[in-house]
C-alpha positions as CSV (number, residue, x, y, z in Angstrom):
1,M,-14.5,87.8,80.3
2,F,-16.8,90.9,80.5
3,G,-16.4,94.2,78.8
4,G,-15.4,97.3,80.8
5,N,-19.0,98.7,80.9
6,M,-20.4,95.4,82.3
7,Q,-17.7,95.2,85.0
8,Q,-18.3,98.8,86.0
9,M,-22.0,98.2,86.3
10,M,-21.5,95.1,88.4
11,K,-19.1,97.0,90.7
12,Q,-21.7,99.8,91.2
13,M,-24.3,97.1,92.2
14,G,-21.8,95.7,94.8
15,V,-20.8,92.7,92.7
16,D,-17.1,91.8,92.3
17,M,-15.9,89.1,90.0
18,E,-12.4,87.5,90.0
19,E,-11.0,85.0,87.5
20,I,-9.2,82.1,89.2
21,K,-6.5,80.3,87.4
22,A,-7.2,76.6,88.0
23,D,-5.4,73.6,86.6
24,K,-8.0,71.1,87.8
25,V,-11.3,71.1,89.7
26,E,-13.0,68.0,91.0
27,V,-16.7,67.9,92.0
28,H,-17.8,64.9,94.0
29,I,-21.4,63.8,93.8
30,G,-22.3,60.5,95.5
31,D,-20.1,57.8,94.1
32,K,-19.2,59.8,91.0
33,K,-16.7,62.6,90.4
34,M,-16.6,65.2,87.7
35,V,-13.1,66.2,86.7
36,F,-12.6,69.6,85.0
37,N,-9.1,70.1,83.5
38,N,-8.1,73.7,82.8
39,P,-11.6,75.1,83.5
40,D,-12.8,78.7,83.5
41,L,-13.4,79.4,87.2
42,S,-14.7,82.7,88.6
43,K,-15.3,83.8,92.1
44,I,-18.3,86.2,92.4
45,D,-18.7,88.3,95.6
46,A,-22.2,89.8,95.7
47,Q,-23.1,91.7,98.9
48,G,-21.0,89.5,101.1
49,Q,-22.0,86.2,99.5
50,E,-19.3,84.2,97.7
51,M,-20.3,82.2,94.7
52,F,-18.2,80.2,92.2
53,Q,-18.9,79.7,88.5
54,L,-17.3,76.7,86.8
55,Q,-17.3,76.2,83.1
56,G,-15.5,73.7,80.8
57,N,-15.4,70.2,79.6
58,Y,-15.2,67.4,82.1
59,T,-14.8,63.7,82.5
60,Q,-17.0,61.7,84.8
61,E,-15.2,59.0,86.9
62,E,-16.1,56.6,89.6
63,K,-14.8,57.7,93.0
64,E,-11.8,55.8,94.3
65,T,-12.7,53.5,97.2
66,G,-10.4,52.5,100.0
67,P,-7.3,54.1,101.3
68,A,-5.0,56.1,99.0
69,D,-1.8,54.3,97.9
70,E,0.5,56.8,99.5
71,D,-1.3,56.3,102.8
72,I,-0.9,52.6,102.5
73,E,2.8,52.9,101.7
74,L,3.4,55.2,104.6
75,V,1.8,52.9,107.1
76,M,3.7,49.9,105.7
77,E,7.0,51.9,105.9
78,K,6.3,53.1,109.5
79,T,5.1,49.7,110.9
80,D,6.9,47.1,108.6
81,C,3.5,45.4,108.0
82,S,2.0,43.9,104.8
83,R,0.0,45.8,102.3
84,E,-3.2,44.0,103.4
85,E,-2.6,44.8,107.1
86,A,-2.0,48.5,106.3
87,E,-5.2,48.7,104.2
88,Q,-7.2,47.1,107.0
89,A,-5.8,49.4,109.6
90,L,-6.5,52.4,107.5
91,K,-10.1,51.3,107.0
92,N,-10.5,50.9,110.7
93,A,-8.8,54.1,111.6
94,E,-9.8,57.7,111.1
95,D,-6.4,58.8,109.9
96,V,-2.9,57.6,109.1
97,A,-1.5,58.3,112.6
98,E,-4.2,56.1,114.2
99,A,-3.5,53.3,111.7
100,V,0.2,53.4,112.5
101,M,-0.6,53.4,116.3
102,E,-3.0,50.4,115.8
103,L,-0.2,48.4,114.1
104,S,2.6,49.4,116.5
């Protein structure tokens, strides 16, 4: 990303930069999420502080609400309950294990 001279100068100032190969990065802001596919992602270490630089095109999406489908299916499988019962248990519980215990 930077020429050899720039990297050398940054190193002398105590700044290290590392390119990170990322397939996808999600940034959650309130009820929205920004999804970057194949972004340029760099980690910058400057005097003990880590910073990340993210560049690329993104799509903006609404955040999913409610339990994830795989969690619902797991609770249904473990407890032999209906989808609605599994969803409600997951909403009441802090995690999948607690939801399973609630329905057992």
